[in-house]
LOVOKE-105612 format. One record per residue: residue number from 1; x, y, z of N, C-alpha, C in turn. Coordinates in steps of 0.1 Angstrom, whole numbers, plus 5000, padded with zeros to 4 digits. Layout:
BEGIN
REC,NUM,X,Y,Z,X,Y,Z,X,Y,Z
...
This chain:
BEGIN
REC,1,8034,0832,5189,8028,0821,5197,8023,0810,5188
REC,2,8026,0797,5192,8021,0786,5184,8007,0783,5186
REC,3,8002,0774,5177,7988,0771,5177,7983,0765,5190
REC,4,7991,0757,5197,7986,0751,5209,7983,0761,5220
REC,5,7992,0771,5221,7990,0782,5231,7977,0789,5228
REC,6,7975,0792,5215,7962,0799,5212,7950,0791,5215
REC,7,7951,0778,5212,7939,0769,5216,7937,0768,5231
REC,8,7948,0767,5238,7947,0767,5253,7941,0780,5258
REC,9,7944,0791,5251,7938,0804,5255,7923,0804,5253
REC,10,7919,0798,5242,7905,0797,5239,7898,0787,5249
REC,11,7905,0777,5253,7899,0768,5264,7898,0775,5277
REC,12,7908,0783,5280,7908,0791,5292,7896,0801,5291
REC,13,7893,0806,5279,7882,0815,5278,7869,0808,5281
REC,14,7867,0796,5276,7855,0788,5278,7854,0785,5293
REC,15,7865,0781,5299,7865,0778,5314,7861,0791,5321
REC,16,7867,0802,5318,7864,0815,5324,7849,0819,5322
REC,17,7844,0817,5310,7830,0820,5308,7821,0812,5317
REC,18,7824,0799,5319,7816,0791,5328,7817,0796,5342
REC,19,7830,0800,5346,7832,0805,5360,7824,0817,5362
REC,20,7823,0826,5353,7816,0839,5354,7801,0836,5356
REC,21,7796,0826,5347,7782,0822,5348,7779,0817,5362
REC,22,7788,0809,5368,7786,0803,5381,7786,0814,5392
REC,23,7795,0824,5390,7796,0835,5400,7783,0842,5400
REC,24,7777,0844,5388,7765,0852,5387,7753,0845,5392
REC,25,7752,0832,5391,7740,0825,5394,7740,0817,5407
REC,26,7752,0812,5411,7752,0802,5422,7748,0809,5435
REC,27,7752,0821,5438,7748,0827,5450,7733,0830,5451
REC,28,7727,0833,5439,7713,0836,5439,7705,0823,5440
REC,29,7710,0812,5434,7704,0799,5436,7705,0795,5451
REC,30,7716,0798,5457,7717,0795,5471,7707,0802,5480
REC,31,7704,0815,5476,7694,0822,5483,7680,0816,5483
REC,32,7677,0810,5471,7664,0804,5470,7663,0790,5475
REC,33,7674,0782,5475,7673,0768,5479,7679,0766,5493
REC,34,7688,0774,5498,7694,0771,5511,7685,0770,5522
REC,35,7686,0761,5532,7677,0760,5543,7679,0771,5553
REC,36,7691,0778,5553,7693,0790,5562,7702,0800,5555
REC,37,7702,0812,5560,7710,0823,5554,7725,0820,5554
REC,38,7730,0813,5565,7744,0810,5566,7749,0800,5556
REC,39,7740,0793,5549,7744,0783,5539,7742,0788,5525
REC,40,7739,0800,5523,7736,0805,5510,7748,0803,5500
REC,41,7760,0805,5505,7772,0803,5496,7778,0789,5498
REC,42,7771,0780,5504,7777,0766,5505,7779,0760,5491
REC,43,7770,0762,5481,7773,0757,5468,7786,0763,5462
REC,44,7788,0776,5464,7801,0782,5460,7813,0776,5467
REC,45,7811,0774,5480,7822,0768,5488,7825,0754,5483
REC,46,7815,0746,5480,7817,0732,5475,7824,0732,5462
REC,47,7821,0742,5454,7828,0743,5441,7843,0745,5443
REC,48,7847,0753,5453,7861,0755,5456,7867,0743,5464
REC,49,7859,0736,5471,7864,0724,5478,7868,0714,5467
REC,50,7859,0712,5457,7862,0704,5446,7875,0708,5438
REC,51,7876,0721,5436,7888,0726,5430,7901,0723,5438
REC,52,7900,0725,5451,7911,0722,5460,7915,0707,5460
REC,53,7904,0699,5461,7907,0685,5461,7913,0680,5448
REC,54,7910,0687,5437,7915,0682,5424,7930,0687,5421
REC,55,7935,0697,5429,7947,0703,5425,7959,0693,5425
REC,56,7961,0685,5436,7972,0675,5436,7969,0664,5426
REC,57,7958,0657,5427,7956,0646,5417,7957,0651,5402
REC,58,7952,0663,5399,7952,0667,5385,7967,0668,5380
REC,59,7976,0673,5388,7990,0674,5383,7996,0661,5382
REC,60,7993,0652,5392,7999,0638,5391,7993,0630,5380
REC,61,7980,0631,5378,7974,0624,5367,7979,0628,5354
REC,62,7981,0642,5352,7986,0647,5339,8001,0642,5337
REC,63,8008,0640,5348,8022,0635,5346,8022,0621,5340
REC,64,8011,0614,5344,8010,0600,5339,8004,0599,5325
REC,65,7993,0606,5323,7986,0604,5310,7988,0616,5300
REC,66,7994,0627,5304,7996,0638,5296,7987,0649,5298
REC,67,7991,0661,5294,7982,0673,5297,7968,0672,5290
REC,68,7969,0669,5277,7956,0669,5269,7946,0659,5274
REC,69,7951,0646,5277,7942,0636,5283,7936,0641,5296
REC,70,7945,0647,5304,7940,0653,5317,7930,0663,5316
REC,71,7931,0672,5305,7921,0682,5303,7908,0676,5298
REC,72,7909,0665,5290,7897,0657,5286,7889,0652,5298
REC,73,7897,0647,5307,7891,0641,5320,7884,0652,5328
REC,74,7891,0664,5329,7885,0675,5337,7873,0680,5331
REC,75,7872,0682,5318,7860,0687,5311,7849,0677,5312
REC,76,7852,0665,5312,7841,0654,5313,7835,0654,5327
REC,77,7843,0656,5337,7838,0657,5351,7829,0670,5352
REC,78,7834,0681,5346,7826,0693,5346,7812,0691,5340
REC,79,7812,0684,5329,7799,0681,5322,7790,0673,5332
REC,80,7796,0663,5338,7788,0656,5348,7782,0664,5359
REC,81,7791,0674,5364,7786,0683,5374,7775,0692,5370
REC,82,7775,0696,5357,7765,0705,5352,7752,0697,5351
REC,83,7753,0684,5347,7741,0675,5347,7734,0674,5361
REC,84,7743,0671,5371,7738,0670,5384,7731,0683,5389
REC,85,7738,0694,5386,7732,0707,5391,7718,0710,5384
REC,86,7717,0706,5372,7704,0708,5365,7693,0699,5371
REC,87,7697,0687,5374,7687,0678,5380,7683,0683,5394
REC,88,7693,0688,5402,7690,0694,5415,7680,0706,5414
REC,89,7682,0714,5404,7674,0726,5403,7659,0722,5399
REC,90,7658,0712,5391,7645,0707,5386,7638,0700,5398
REC,91,7645,0694,5407,7639,0687,5418,7640,0696,5431
REC,92,7646,0707,5430,7647,0716,5442,7654,0710,5454
REC,93,7665,0703,5451,7673,0696,5461,7686,0704,5463
REC,94,7687,0711,5474,7699,0719,5477,7712,0711,5478
REC,95,7711,0700,5485,7724,0693,5487,7728,0686,5475
REC,96,7719,0681,5466,7723,0676,5453,7730,0687,5445
REC,97,7725,0699,5446,7731,0710,5439,7745,0712,5443
REC,98,7747,0711,5456,7761,0712,5462,7770,0701,5457
REC,99,7765,0689,5455,7773,0678,5449,7776,0682,5434
REC,100,7767,0688,5427,7769,0692,5413,7780,0703,5413
REC,101,7780,0713,5422,7790,0723,5421,7804,0717,5426
REC,102,7803,0707,5435,7816,0701,5438,7823,0694,5426
REC,103,7815,0687,5418,7820,0681,5406,7825,0692,5396
REC,104,7818,0703,5395,7822,0714,5387,7835,0720,5391
REC,105,7837,0720,5404,7850,0725,5410,7861,0716,5406
REC,106,7859,0703,5406,7869,0693,5403,7873,0696,5388
REC,107,7864,0698,5379,7867,0701,5365,7875,0714,5364
REC,108,7871,0724,5372,7878,0736,5371,7892,0735,5376
REC,109,7894,0726,5386,7908,0723,5392,7917,0718,5381
REC,110,7912,0709,5372,7920,0705,5361,7923,0716,5351
REC,111,7912,0725,5348,7914,0736,5339,7923,0747,5344
REC,112,7925,0747,5357,7934,0757,5363,7949,0756,5358
REC,113,7952,0744,5353,7965,0741,5348,7968,0745,5334
REC,114,7958,0751,5327,7960,0755,5313,7972,0765,5313
REC,115,7974,0773,5323,7985,0783,5322,7998,0776,5322
REC,116,8000,0765,5330,8012,0758,5330,8014,0750,5317
REC,117,8003,0745,5312,8005,0738,5299,8009,0747,5288
REC,118,8005,0760,5289,8009,0770,5279,8025,0772,5279
REC,119,8030,0772,5291,8044,0774,5293,8052,0762,5287
REC,120,8047,0750,5288,8053,0738,5283,8052,0737,5268
REC,121,8042,0744,5262,8039,0743,5248,8047,0754,5240
REC,122,8054,0763,5248,8060,0775,5242,8075,0774,5244
REC,123,8083,0783,5237,8097,0784,5240,8100,0791,5253
REC,124,8111,0787,5260,8114,0793,5273,8114,0808,5273
REC,125,8119,0815,5262,8119,0829,5262,8105,0835,5261
REC,126,8095,0827,5257,8081,0832,5256,8072,0829,5267
REC,127,8079,0825,5279,8071,0820,5290,8061,0830,5295
REC,128,8065,0842,5298,8056,0852,5304,8045,0856,5294
REC,129,8049,0857,5281,8038,0860,5271,8028,0849,5269
REC,130,8033,0836,5271,8024,0825,5269,8014,0825,5281
REC,131,8019,0827,5293,8010,0828,5305,8000,0839,5303
REC,132,8004,0851,5298,7995,0862,5296,7985,0859,5286
REC,133,7989,0853,5275,7980,0850,5264,7969,0840,5268
REC,134,7973,0830,5276,7962,0821,5281,7953,0828,5290
REC,135,7958,0836,5299,7950,0844,5309,7941,0854,5301
REC,136,7946,0858,5289,7939,0868,5281,7926,0862,5276
REC,137,7925,0849,5276,7912,0842,5272,7901,0847,5281
REC,138,7904,0852,5293,7894,0857,5302,7887,0869,5297
REC,139,7893,0876,5287,7886,0888,5281,7874,0883,5274
REC,140,7875,0873,5266,7864,0867,5259,7853,0862,5269
REC,141,7858,0856,5280,7849,0852,5291,7841,0864,5296
REC,142,7848,0875,5298,7841,0887,5304,7830,0892,5295
REC,143,7832,0890,5282,7822,0895,5272,7811,0886,5270
REC,144,7814,0872,5271,7804,0862,5268,7796,0858,5281
REC,145,7804,0857,5292,7799,0851,5305,7786,0858,5310
REC,146,7787,0871,5313,7775,0878,5318,7763,0877,5309
REC,147,7765,0878,5296,7754,0877,5286,7748,0863,5287
REC,148,7756,0853,5287,7751,0840,5288,7744,0837,5301
REC,149,7748,0843,5312,7742,0842,5325,7727,0847,5324
REC,150,7726,0859,5318,7713,0866,5317,7704,0858,5307
REC,151,7709,0855,5295,7701,0849,5285,7697,0835,5288
REC,152,7706,0827,5294,7703,0813,5296,7694,0810,5308
REC,153,7692,0820,5316,7685,0818,5329,7671,0812,5326
REC,154,7664,0816,5315,7651,0812,5312,7650,0803,5300
REC,155,7661,0796,5296,7661,0787,5285,7651,0775,5287
REC,156,7651,0770,5299,7642,0759,5302,7630,0764,5310
REC,157,7619,0765,5303,7607,0771,5309,7602,0764,5321
REC,158,7599,0771,5331,7594,0766,5344,7605,0762,5354
REC,159,7617,0762,5349,7628,0759,5358,7639,0770,5358
REC,160,7639,0779,5367,7648,0790,5368,7662,0785,5369
REC,161,7671,0790,5360,7685,0788,5360,7690,0774,5355
REC,162,7680,0765,5352,7685,0752,5346,7692,0755,5333
REC,163,7687,0764,5325,7693,0767,5312,7707,0772,5313
REC,164,7711,0778,5325,7724,0782,5327,7734,0771,5327
REC,165,7729,0760,5333,7738,0748,5333,7738,0740,5320
REC,166,7727,0741,5312,7728,0736,5299,7738,0743,5291
REC,167,7739,0757,5292,7749,0764,5286,7763,0760,5290
REC,168,7764,0757,5303,7777,0753,5309,7782,0740,5302
REC,169,7773,0731,5300,7776,0718,5293,7781,0721,5280
REC,170,7775,0730,5272,7779,0734,5259,7794,0739,5259
REC,171,7797,0747,5269,7811,0753,5270,7821,0742,5271
REC,172,7818,0733,5280,7828,0722,5282,7829,0713,5270
REC,173,7818,0710,5263,7819,0702,5251,7827,0709,5241
REC,174,7825,0722,5239,7833,0729,5229,7848,0729,5233
REC,175,7851,0730,5246,7865,0729,5250,7871,0715,5246
REC,176,7863,0704,5248,7868,0691,5244,7872,0691,5229
REC,177,7864,0697,5221,7867,0698,5207,7880,0705,5204
REC,178,7882,0717,5210,7894,0725,5208,7906,0718,5212
REC,179,7905,0710,5223,7917,0703,5228,7922,0692,5219
REC,180,7914,0688,5209,7919,0678,5199,7931,0684,5191
REC,181,7932,0697,5190,7942,0703,5182,7954,0708,5190
REC,182,7954,0705,5203,7965,0709,5212,7976,0698,5212
REC,183,7989,0703,5211,8000,0694,5211,8010,0699,5221
REC,184,8012,0692,5232,8021,0696,5243,8032,0685,5244
REC,185,8044,0688,5241,8055,0677,5242,8056,0673,5256
REC,186,8057,0660,5258,8059,0654,5272,8074,0655,5275
REC,187,8078,0662,5286,8092,0664,5288,8099,0651,5291
REC,188,8111,0650,5285,8120,0638,5287,8128,0640,5300
REC,189,8124,0632,5310,8131,0633,5323,8141,0622,5324
REC,190,8153,0624,5325,8163,0614,5325,8164,0607,5339
REC,191,8170,0595,5339,8171,0588,5352,8180,0596,5362
REC,192,8190,0603,5356,8199,0611,5365,8191,0623,5371
REC,193,8182,0629,5363,8175,0641,5369,8165,0636,5379
REC,194,8159,0624,5377,8150,0619,5387,8157,0616,5400
REC,195,8169,0611,5399,8177,0608,5411,8181,0620,5419
REC,196,8183,0631,5411,8188,0643,5418,8176,0653,5421
REC,197,8164,0648,5420,8152,0656,5423,8152,0660,5438
REC,198,8150,0672,5441,8151,0676,5455,8138,0672,5463
REC,199,8139,0671,5476,8127,0668,5485,8118,0680,5484
REC,200,8105,0678,5485,8095,0688,5484,8098,0700,5494
REC,201,8102,0696,5506,8104,0706,5516,8115,0716,5512
REC,202,8125,0711,5505,8135,0720,5500,8130,0729,5489
REC,203,8122,0724,5481,8116,0733,5470,8107,0744,5476
REC,204,8098,0740,5485,8088,0750,5490,8095,0760,5500
REC,205,8107,0757,5505,8113,0766,5514,8122,0777,5507
REC,206,8122,0776,5493,8130,0786,5486,8122,0800,5487
REC,207,8130,0810,5489,8123,0824,5490,8114,0827,5478
REC,208,8119,0823,5466,8111,0826,5454,8097,0818,5455
REC,209,8097,0806,5460,8085,0799,5461,8076,0805,5472
REC,210,8081,0809,5483,8073,0816,5493,8067,0828,5488
REC,211,8074,0836,5480,8069,0849,5475,8058,0846,5465
REC,212,8060,0836,5456,8050,0832,5446,8037,0827,5453
REC,213,8038,0818,5463,8026,0812,5469,8019,0823,5477
REC,214,8026,0831,5485,8019,0842,5493,8011,0851,5484
REC,215,8017,0855,5473,8011,0864,5463,7999,0857,5457
REC,216,8000,0844,5453,7989,0837,5447,7978,0835,5457
REC,217,7981,0831,5469,7970,0828,5479,7963,0841,5482
REC,218,7970,0852,5485,7964,0864,5489,7955,0870,5478
REC,219,7961,0871,5466,7954,0878,5456,7941,0870,5452
REC,220,7942,0857,5451,7930,0849,5447,7920,0848,5459
REC,221,7924,0847,5471,7914,0846,5482,7907,0859,5484
REC,222,7914,0870,5484,7908,0883,5486,7899,0886,5474
REC,223,7904,0884,5462,7895,0886,5451,7883,0878,5451
REC,224,7884,0865,5454,7872,0856,5454,7862,0860,5465
REC,225,7867,0864,5476,7858,0867,5487,7850,0880,5484
REC,226,7856,0890,5479,7849,0903,5476,7841,0901,5463
REC,227,7846,0893,5453,7838,0891,5441,7825,0883,5444
REC,228,7826,0873,5452,7815,0864,5456,7805,0872,5464
REC,229,7809,0880,5473,7801,0888,5482,7794,0900,5475
REC,230,7800,0905,5464,7794,0916,5457,7780,0914,5452
REC,231,7776,0903,5445,7762,0901,5441,7753,0901,5453
REC,232,7757,0895,5464,7748,0895,5476,7747,0909,5482
REC,233,7758,0917,5483,7757,0930,5488,7748,0939,5478
REC,234,7750,0937,5465,7742,0945,5456,7727,0942,5457
REC,235,7724,0929,5459,7710,0925,5460,7704,0931,5472
REC,236,7712,0932,5483,7706,0938,5496,7704,0953,5494
REC,237,7712,0959,5484,7710,0973,5481,7699,0976,5471
REC,238,7693,0965,5466,7682,0967,5457,7685,0967,5442
REC,239,7697,0964,5439,7701,0964,5424,7696,0951,5418
REC,240,7693,0952,5405,7687,0941,5397,7698,0931,5393
REC,241,7694,0919,5388,7703,0909,5384,7711,0914,5372
REC,242,7705,0920,5361,7713,0926,5350,7724,0936,5355
REC,243,7720,0944,5365,7730,0954,5370,7742,0947,5377
REC,244,7739,0936,5384,7749,0928,5390,7758,0921,5380
REC,245,7752,0915,5370,7761,0908,5360,7769,0918,5352
REC,246,7764,0931,5350,7772,0941,5343,7784,0944,5352
REC,247,7783,0946,5365,7794,0948,5373,7804,0937,5373
REC,248,7799,0924,5374,7808,0913,5373,7815,0912,5359
REC,249,7808,0916,5349,7815,0916,5336,7827,0925,5335
REC,250,7825,0937,5341,7836,0947,5341,7847,0942,5351
REC,251,7843,0935,5361,7853,0930,5370,7862,0920,5363
REC,252,7856,0911,5355,7864,0901,5348,7872,0907,5337
REC,253,7867,0917,5331,7876,0925,5322,7888,0930,5329
REC,254,7886,0936,5341,7897,0940,5349,7907,0929,5352
REC,255,7902,0917,5354,7910,0906,5357,7919,0902,5346
REC,256,7914,0902,5334,7921,0896,5322,7925,0906,5311
REC,257,7919,0917,5310,7923,0927,5299,7938,0931,5301
REC,258,7943,0934,5313,7957,0938,5315,7967,0927,5310
REC,259,7962,0915,5307,7971,0904,5303,7977,0908,5289
REC,260,7971,0917,5282,7978,0922,5269,7992,0927,5272
REC,261,7994,0932,5284,8007,0938,5286,8014,0934,5299
REC,262,8007,0925,5307,8013,0921,5320,8026,0914,5318
REC,263,8027,0905,5308,8040,0898,5306,8051,0908,5303
REC,264,8049,0918,5295,8059,0928,5293,8063,0936,5305
REC,265,8053,0939,5313,8055,0946,5326,8064,0938,5335
REC,266,8062,0925,5335,8070,0916,5344,8084,0916,5339
REC,267,8086,0916,5326,8100,0916,5320,8107,0929,5323
REC,268,8099,0940,5323,8105,0953,5324,8108,0957,5339
REC,269,8098,0954,5348,8099,0959,5361,8101,0948,5372
REC,270,8099,0935,5367,8101,0924,5377,8088,0920,5383
REC,271,8087,0907,5385,8075,0901,5391,8072,0907,5405
REC,272,8082,0909,5413,8080,0913,5427,8074,0927,5427
REC,273,8080,0936,5419,8074,0950,5418,8060,0950,5414
REC,274,8057,0941,5404,8043,0941,5399,8034,0935,5410
REC,275,8038,0926,5417,8030,0920,5428,8027,0931,5438
REC,276,8037,0939,5442,8034,0950,5452,8024,0960,5446
REC,277,8025,0963,5433,8016,0972,5427,8002,0966,5428
REC,278,8001,0953,5425,7988,0946,5426,7982,0947,5440
REC,279,7991,0945,5450,7986,0946,5464,7981,0960,5467
REC,280,7987,0970,5462,7982,0984,5464,7969,0986,5458
REC,281,7966,0979,5447,7953,0980,5440,7942,0973,5448
REC,282,7946,0962,5454,7936,0955,5463,7932,0964,5475
REC,283,7942,0971,5480,7939,0980,5491,7930,0992,5486
REC,284,7933,0997,5474,7924,1007,5468,7910,1002,5467
REC,285,7908,0990,5463,7895,0984,5461,7887,0985,5474
REC,286,7893,0981,5485,7886,0981,5498,7883,0995,5502
REC,287,7892,1005,5499,7889,1019,5502,7876,1024,5494
REC,288,7875,1020,5482,7863,1024,5474,7851,1018,5479
REC,289,7851,1005,5483,7840,0998,5489,7835,1005,5502
REC,290,7845,1009,5510,7842,1015,5522,7836,1030,5521
REC,291,7838,1035,5509,7834,1049,5507,7819,1050,5502
REC,292,7813,1039,5499,7799,1040,5494,7794,1027,5488
REC,293,7781,1027,5486,7775,1014,5480,7766,1018,5468
REC,294,7770,1027,5460,7763,1030,5448,7767,1020,5437
REC,295,7760,1020,5426,7764,1011,5415,7778,1015,5410
REC,296,7781,1028,5410,7795,1032,5406,7805,1027,5416
REC,297,7803,1027,5428,7813,1022,5438,7815,1007,5436
REC,298,7805,0999,5434,7806,0985,5432,7814,0983,5419
REC,299,7811,0990,5409,7817,0988,5396,7832,0992,5396
REC,300,7835,1004,5402,7849,1008,5402,7857,0999,5411
REC,301,7852,0995,5422,7860,0987,5432,7863,0973,5425
REC,302,7853,0967,5418,7856,0954,5412,7865,0955,5400
REC,303,7865,0966,5393,7875,0967,5382,7889,0968,5388
REC,304,7891,0976,5398,7904,0978,5405,7908,0964,5411
REC,305,7899,0957,5417,7901,0944,5423,7907,0935,5412
REC,306,7900,0935,5400,7904,0926,5390,7918,0929,5385
REC,307,7922,0941,5383,7935,0945,5378,7946,0941,5389
REC,308,7943,0943,5402,7952,0940,5412,7954,0925,5412
REC,309,7944,0917,5411,7945,0902,5410,7954,0898,5398
REC,310,7952,0904,5387,7959,0901,5375,7974,0903,5377
REC,311,7978,0915,5382,7992,0917,5385,7998,0908,5394
REC,312,7991,0904,5405,7997,0895,5415,7997,0881,5411
REC,313,7986,0876,5405,7985,0862,5402,7994,0858,5390
REC,314,7994,0866,5379,8003,0863,5368,8017,0863,5372
REC,315,8021,0873,5380,8035,0874,5385,8038,0862,5393
REC,316,8029,0858,5402,8031,0846,5410,8033,0833,5401
REC,317,8025,0832,5391,8026,0820,5382,8039,0820,5375
REC,318,8044,0832,5371,8057,0833,5364,8068,0829,5374
REC,319,8067,0833,5386,8078,0829,5396,8077,0814,5399
REC,320,8066,0808,5400,8065,0794,5403,8072,0786,5393
REC,321,8071,0789,5380,8077,0782,5369,8092,0782,5370
REC,322,8098,0791,5379,8112,0792,5380,8117,0784,5393
REC,323,8108,0777,5399,8112,0771,5412,8115,0756,5411
REC,324,8113,0750,5400,8115,0735,5399,8123,0731,5387
REC,325,8128,0719,5388,8134,0712,5376,8123,0704,5370
REC,326,8126,0698,5358,8116,0690,5351,8111,0679,5359
REC,327,8120,0672,5366,8116,0660,5374,8108,0664,5386
REC,328,8108,0677,5390,8101,0682,5402,8088,0689,5398
REC,329,8085,0690,5385,8074,0698,5380,8060,0695,5386
REC,330,8057,0682,5385,8043,0678,5389,8041,0681,5404
REC,331,8050,0677,5413,8048,0678,5427,8048,0693,5431
REC,332,8057,0701,5424,8057,0715,5428,8045,0723,5424
REC,333,8040,0720,5411,8028,0726,5407,8016,0722,5415
REC,334,8016,0709,5419,8005,0704,5427,8004,0711,5441
REC,335,8016,0713,5447,8017,0719,5460,8013,0734,5459
REC,336,8017,0741,5448,8013,0755,5446,7998,0756,5445
REC,337,7992,0748,5436,7978,0748,5434,7970,0745,5446
REC,338,7975,0735,5454,7968,0731,5466,7968,0742,5476
REC,339,7979,0749,5478,7980,0760,5488,7971,0772,5484
REC,340,7972,0775,5471,7965,0787,5466,7950,0785,5467
REC,341,7946,0773,5461,7931,0771,5460,7926,0766,5473
REC,342,7934,0761,5482,7930,0758,5496,7926,0771,5503
REC,343,7934,0781,5501,7930,0794,5507,7918,0800,5501
REC,344,7916,0798,5487,7904,0803,5480,7892,0796,5486
REC,345,7893,0783,5488,7882,0775,5493,7878,0780,5507
REC,346,7887,0783,5515,7884,0789,5529,7877,0802,5527
REC,347,7881,0810,5518,7875,0823,5516,7860,0821,5511
REC,348,7859,0811,5502,7845,0809,5497,7836,0804,5508
REC,349,7841,0795,5517,7833,0790,5528,7829,0801,5538
REC,350,7837,0811,5539,7835,0822,5549,7826,0833,5543
REC,351,7825,0834,5530,7819,0846,5523,7804,0847,5528
REC,352,7796,0837,5527,7782,0838,5530,7780,0842,5545
REC,353,7788,0835,5553,7787,0837,5568,7791,0851,5571
REC,354,7802,0856,5566,7807,0870,5569,7797,0880,5564
REC,355,7792,0878,5551,7783,0888,5546,7770,0889,5554
REC,356,7766,0877,5559,7753,0877,5567,7755,0881,5581
REC,357,7767,0881,5586,7769,0884,5601,7776,0897,5603
REC,358,7788,0898,5598,7795,0911,5601,7792,0922,5591
REC,359,7787,0918,5579,7783,0929,5570,7794,0932,5560
REC,360,7790,0939,5549,7798,0943,5538,7810,0951,5542
REC,361,7808,0962,5549,7819,0971,5553,7829,0964,5561
REC,362,7825,0957,5571,7835,0950,5580,7843,0940,5572
REC,363,7837,0933,5563,7844,0924,5554,7856,0931,5547
REC,364,7853,0943,5542,7863,0950,5535,7874,0955,5544
REC,365,7871,0959,5557,7881,0963,5566,7890,0951,5570
REC,366,7884,0939,5570,7892,0927,5573,7902,0924,5563
REC,367,7900,0928,5550,7909,0925,5539,7922,0934,5541
REC,368,7921,0945,5547,7933,0954,5548,7945,0948,5554
REC,369,7944,0943,5567,7956,0937,5573,7961,0924,5565
REC,370,7952,0917,5559,7956,0905,5551,7965,0909,5540
REC,371,7961,0919,5532,7968,0923,5520,7981,0930,5525
REC,372,7981,0938,5536,7993,0944,5541,8003,0934,5545
REC,373,7998,0923,5552,8007,0912,5556,8014,0906,5544
REC,374,8006,0903,5534,8012,0897,5522,8023,0906,5515
REC,375,8020,0919,5515,8030,0928,5509,8043,0928,5517
REC,376,8041,0927,5530,8053,0927,5539,8061,0914,5537
REC,377,8054,0903,5536,8061,0890,5534,8068,0890,5521
REC,378,8062,0895,5510,8068,0895,5497,8080,0904,5497
REC,379,8080,0916,5504,8091,0925,5505,8103,0918,5512
REC,380,8100,0911,5523,8111,0905,5531,8117,0893,5523
REC,381,8109,0884,5518,8115,0872,5512,8121,0875,5498
REC,382,8116,0886,5491,8122,0889,5478,8136,0893,5479
REC,383,8140,0899,5491,8154,0903,5493,8163,0891,5495
REC,384,8157,0879,5498,8165,0867,5500,8167,0859,5487
REC,385,8161,0864,5476,8162,0857,5463,8177,0857,5459
REC,386,8181,0846,5453,8196,0845,5450,8200,0851,5438
REC,387,8191,0855,5429,8196,0861,5416,8185,0871,5411
REC,388,8190,0880,5402,8180,0889,5396,8170,0882,5387
REC,389,8174,0870,5382,8165,0863,5373,8153,0858,5381
REC,390,8155,0855,5394,8143,0851,5402,8134,0863,5404
REC,391,8139,0875,5405,8130,0886,5407,8122,0890,5394
REC,392,8128,0886,5383,8121,0889,5370,8111,0878,5367
REC,393,8114,0866,5372,8105,0855,5369,8108,0848,5355
């Protein structure tokens, strides 16, 4: 792997560290600042609204100014969001805090494209390994994020959690420094290829695109809903903040540690088969959650949830990169990201309301038909793929 892919992996690690920190603290901040229980996870939802809103502009902006400049812009917006969130906490303004998390989400929306940038910075034969290596940056995030969440909480005396957002600023600044060493060649798109670019409806109606998007949407939405609800459920069960962050740490390890070998598994067994395996693991996660609410149950379920997400999401990313020509890259990636993170945003907006109304166990039961539906769609449309190469990704 070349230097740029390694640096992008480190940038992904910093982004993931910040995301873990946000998962650990944002729900708890919502509990203390929100005017009602149904609005506890509104800051989390606003983060994903920002992410969703950024998906299409981020791809199109990067097509104009380049990947690296686009990542500079995204990290700068993230720094601004962290500043707003800190100001909101110091003045105890819930809605200003939501504006801050919205900006943070926009920054994360730009960072979500690190995995596609890694593909463009590597040789075609190394595509799956490049995606896996960038996602592997999440392992560092899993080790650093929870510790940073616990330690930074009291960095600014008299203002709970303000230090967490000071730490978040530091992560984004470090990413800006690392990006100075990244070199991603801008693809040369000929006039002929631009003229022969297919309409978007033709691209998204390909069976391979349908399989990739359904797997991406389902894995990320289910994972996000259960991951975001877990700290709330653990708090209701009387578990401490360090216990919750420990569970989240292992969850993120489950999300990213398999990336050591996910690329090879895709090459050996095919992306579709690995997606179905990931779906089975998501179902196993719900079964564990329904079986009990001890610390061990929460830990085991979230580890399994993380591995299931890894198998489905990396496989989906691999397939997406096979659905477009160079002249179609920006609009295809933008559409994929908008659909995936639009569903994630919906799940984030529903999390607080579902956990407060229907409860933890009913939430888990609701995930079963969603995952089963996705596995059925993947099975049906994968049979319509036109070549074995599509099934391998």
